N, C-alpha and C positions, 0 to 999 in steps of 0.2 A: 517165606519159603526158605528151606535150608539150602546151603550151598551144594550139598550132595544131590538134592532133588533138581536143582538148577543144572547141574552137570549132566544128570541122566536125561533131562528134557532136551538139553542142547545136543547131546549125542544122538538122541532119537530123531530130532528135527533134521540134523545133518544127514543121518542115514536115509530118511525119507526123501530129502532133497537129492541125495546122491542117486537113489533108485530112480527118481523121476527124471533126473538129467540124463541118465543112461538111455532113456527112451524118448527124451524130449525132441519135439519137432514142431517147427512153425509151419503154418499153411495159410492160404487165402483162397478165395473163390468168389464166384458169382452164380446166383440162381435166378431164373426167370420163371414166372408162374401166372396163374389165373386166380384172382381172389374170389371168395364166396362170402358175401355179407349175409349172415343168417339172421341178423337182427338189425333194426333200423338205427341210424345215428342222427339224432336231432330231427326225427320224423322222416328221414330220407333213407330209401333203400330197404333192406331186409327182404322178407318173402315176396313183397310186391314190387321190388325194385329190379333194375337191370344192372348186373355186375359187369364192370368193364375195365378197360385199361389193362396194362401189363403190370403185374407185380414184379418186384425185383428186390434182391438182397445181395449186398456186398458184405463179405465177412472175412474175418481173420481169426485164426485160432492157434492154440498151443497145446500139443499132445503131452500130457503129463506122464502117461503110461501108454502102452500099446492099445489099451481099451478105454481110455478116458481123456477127454480134452475139455478145455474152456474155450468158448467161442464168442466173440463180440460181433455185432452186425449193425449195419444201417439198412433199413428196409422201407419199401413203398408198397402199400397194399392196394394198388390200383384205385378204382373208384366205384361208386354205386350211384345210380340215378333213379329218381321217381318224381313224377309230377313237376317236371321242369327244373328240379333242384338236384345238386350234385354234392357228394361228399368225397374228399380225397384224404388218404391216411398215410402219414410218414412217421418213422420212429427209429429207435435204437433198441438193441436187445443184448442180453448176456445169457448164455446157455451153458449148462453142463451137458456134454455129449458122450454117451456111452456107445461102444461098438462091439460087435462080436463077429469074428470071421467064421463063416459056416462052410465055406468051400474055397478052393484056391481063387483068389482075386475077388471074392464076393463077401460083403459084410452087411449086417443089418445095423441100423442106427436107431438110437432112441435119444430124445432130448427133453430137458426140462429147463425152463429159464424164466427170466423177468424181462419185461419190455416197457417202454414208455412211448406213447404215440401222440401225435398232433392231428386232430381232426379238423379239416378246413371244409366248411360248408357254405353254401350261398346264403344261409341264414345266421352265420356266426361261426366262431372257432372255439375249440376247447382241447384240453390235454387230459390224458389219463394214464396211470400206471396199469400194468396188467401182468398176467402170468401167461406162459405159453408152454405147450407140449407138442411133441412131434415124433414121427417115425419115418424111416426110409430105408433105401438100399443104396449101397455104394459098390461100384465095379472099378477095380484098379487096372488102368491101362498100362501103367508102369509104376515104379516106386515113387515118382513125382507127380503123376497125373491120374486123377480118378474122376469118374462120372457119378453123379448123385441124382436120385429121384426121391422126393420127400413129400410128406403132408405135415403142415404145421397149423396149429389152432391157437389163436390169440383170444384170451378172455380179459377184457378191460374192465376195470372196476367202477369208473365214474366219469363218463363223458356225457354231458348234457343231461345229468341226473338219470342216466341209464347205464346198462352194462353190456356194451356191444361185444358181439362174438364174431370173429372173422377167421375163416379157414382159407388155406391156400395150398394147392398142389404146385410143386416146383420141379424143375429139372436144371441141372447146372454142372459146373466143372470145379474141381478142387485141385490146387497146385501146391505141393509141398516144397519147402525151401531147405 
């Protein structure tokens, strides 16, 4: 690469970084929800199981622009039970979160990301990577505090030689720093 191309790329990168930092904002929050295991995990749950427990997500994010953020999370997807057996799911995720303000204090959210989960069952344990998508609404109480309601869907690729799908409705609070 020529030195001229290197300079142009460096100036472009610094310009993008400068634009991002003008809108940069860190935030964190917690969501609580109810999981829905739509498929079984190691023969447990799914359509014939009972979804239970409280789902929870602790997250932190960084707004790169007013309409885009990167968000990391630790999550628990409650449990599912059937035939005396139980599955519990825990994991981590990383999402790109887009938002659009459609009225004063109201925004719609969309997210796409990756997740890694640990499935603990009474018949053994396994881990799986996965993808996730989600959508929701956010209401800003102030510049620092917002309320969120969301639906997230996790599609795991290989846990116990299956592809578990778990959805979760959540409600929570986001606090900006």
